[in-house]
Phi, psi and omega in degrees: 000319181293333178290323178295319178295319178297320179296320179294326179286329181276327188299317185307316179295335181282339184249012177290147182295141177267195178296151181298143178290147178294146179259155173245123179258138180256136177236127179267137176260119191231150171287325179213138179216194181299327182271002179120202182279153175052078185224159165260139174233118356286163179260001174219132175227143168245121182231166176266152173305135182098339173290163178234160179236125179251119179269123184251129180281081182288327171229159187282159173095011185238160170213180175229130181215148176291151178261125180302131180086002181234051176208153179294154178301133180092354179284144179279126174291157179216156176205114177277162177278153177301137178067014181242144173287148174219142177239129179240156178226081181299122184261335184270122178301143179146193182256135181238120172271137181234141180229157166265117186306311181287340185241021180300313181294339178272001176092019179277091182221164173210169181231134175242124176257119181256127181075219183269016182304135181266115180303334179297340179274006181296130174248116180268119181299153179300334184284351180288131180302153185304314182294325177292320176299317179299316180295320176299322177300318178295318179298315180297320180298318180287322185287341181272357181276000000 
């Protein structure tokens, strides 16, 4: 009986919840979606450091790649293959711009905010194509609501 009582006294610290498990968010790469042609759905995500984002080739001809100059310092760049799924786990808090390499000029971009990063602080480099800049503006307008 005394061993059972000892086990009950020791057990509570062993069963307390630990840190939350990392989540995996899915993003579909599409020829056409709710926001128009050549889109990621969703085109904006807010995730915690350690969460991952899985890009799914829902229609052919797409990939996901980081945009040079649109990631926090120290973040690892990435580039998926055309028609292939890729999963990334951004660890550095901040804003990450993502593009579809073949459809970048058509505005196929998305934004990932990791941690407490404020999308209003996004700086879009001059080298970003005009349609992609426009799409980032639309994403920012929706994400600030």
